[in-house]
C-alpha positions, 0 to 999 in steps of 0.5 A: 476523508477526500479533503484530507486526502486532497490536502495531504497529497498535494503536500505529499506529491511537493515535497517528495520532488523537493525531497528527491532532487535534494537527496538524489537517485540512489537514496531515494533507490534505499528508500523505496527498498525499505519501503517494500521490505516494509510494506511486505512485512507488514501485511504478514504481521497482522494475518491480514486479522484487522480486517476482523476489526472492521467487520465486527459485530459490535463494540466488544469484539471490535475492541478485543481484536485491537487488543489482541493485534497489540500484541502480536504484531511486535513478534509475527514483525520480529520473526518475519524480518528474521526470515527477510534477513537470511534470504537477504543475502541472495540480494544485498546482504551488505552493511547498509542492506542489514541496516534497511532491513533492521530500519524495516523491522522498526518501522513495520512495529510502528506503521502496523500499529498504526493499522491496525488503529487505524480499523479501530477509528474505520469501525467507530466511523471516526474518518475525520481523525484518519483523515485529519492526522494524514495531513499531519503526518505527511508534514511531519515526515517530509520536515523530518526528513528535510533536517535528517539530510544533513545528517543522514545522506542515504538514510535521512529518507528513512530515518525520517518516516519512522520518527513522523509513523512513530509522532502519529502512533502516540497521537492514536493511542492516546485516542484510543488508550481506553480501548486497551483491555484484557484480551478473550482468547476464547472470542478470538479464536472462535472468530478465527474459525468464523472468519477463517477464510481470512487466515486460509486464502485473503493472508496469502493473496493480500502477502502475494499481492504486496510481493508483486507490488514492492518486490521491484524496486528490491530485484531492480537494486540488485540487477540493476543498481541503487540509480534505477531502482530510485528512478522507478519507485519515484516514478510510481510514487508520483504516478501512485498519488493520485491512486493514493488519493482516490483509495484513501479517501474512499476504500475505508469508507466503501469497505464499511458501506459495502458491508452494510449493503451486501445485507440491505440493497445489493441492488445499490451496492453494484450500482455504488461500485460502478459507479466508483468505478467510472468516476475514478477512471475518469479523474486519473486519466485527466491526471496521468494525461497532465502528469506525462505532458505538462509535470514530466516538462516541469519535473525536468526542469527542474532536475536538469541532467539528473533522474535518467528515465523518469519521462519513459518509465513514467509513461509506461508504468501510467499503464499500470497505475491507470489499470489499478486505479480500476481495482485497488479502491474497491478491493476490499469486496474481496474480503466483502463477498469473501472471495479470497480465494480468487484474490490468492488467485489473481495475486499469484498472477502478479507475482508471476508476472514480476518474477518474469518481467525481472527475469527478461529484463536482466536476461536482455540488460534492459530495464524497460522490459521489465517495466513493459511487461510489470505494466501490461500484463499487471495491467490486463490482471487488474482490468479482468478483476474488475470485470468479474467483481462487477459480474458477481454484484450484477448476478447477486443484485439479478437474483437478490440473494 
């Protein structure tokens, strides 16, 4: 997983910089809004029941969840997209806005199907398939987005993303074609009852988390324009690349492993979690220093006079990304320890911080204020959440319960 993620993220960063120079701030801002809408819808489209594929007791149960979600996802995606369309009139209901929502709906179905397939591969511990596919996905995505620039200067990034996701989906379905079976709805009903906190707490919690993490490009586009949204989204993309590398190589394996250790060895689970956090933060601080010094100097030379405020946004947002690194890779503990209510409370806090940040930024007509509030208070929230879970795991290991 780590090998594949390293290769994928290196290619992704180089490709993102290359494409950013070609497309410019405005197209990147529109792409950022597309990715935000897609990310928000995809969380609700599975009702977070894809987690049940991973924590299933046996293969038959896991396959049943897989087939149920394959059936359920398109209906939920279309329904949620209609709601987003109605809400969007308060943000950017114009020709390009309607197009973004339609493309987000299409992209969400494909993207969510890929997540469902990855959950099944995770259950089967076939991590090499996920790892190798990530590399191919990044390469095909960059190639498609580059080729489509000459036909769609504003929407090429979006259309290229959808096509590359569709290619991956074709591969995933070919690998899992034998797993497509008749659904046992009685088992699904029983499974939802047994895991009722997933829908009751985890779904609203992760939905709020997705809103908190993805709403900002939409709000910035609405109140400050597409260019500022583009610079913000690109800053987050550059900074999030190391975090994505860490999370994608650790989170799925940690999810599966932590479920086992909770039953077998709680002390080992605490030690594993603590070591992962320390290692992740050590790696991230080094990478953030490199990005904000040598990295920004190279980017400014490469972009020339374009992408104004990129250095400032990146420096401020580094606070938030560093704090996220402390918890995101181990966030599956929320599900494993059945702390979905606590996750809901935390994500409600993050959502409110986003609203507060955009309010004060718009009030003083200064986007820097928005980013400062988001980075500082969001970072404090993640650090507090980390200490809460470490303390809980420590108590479990001592009490052996």
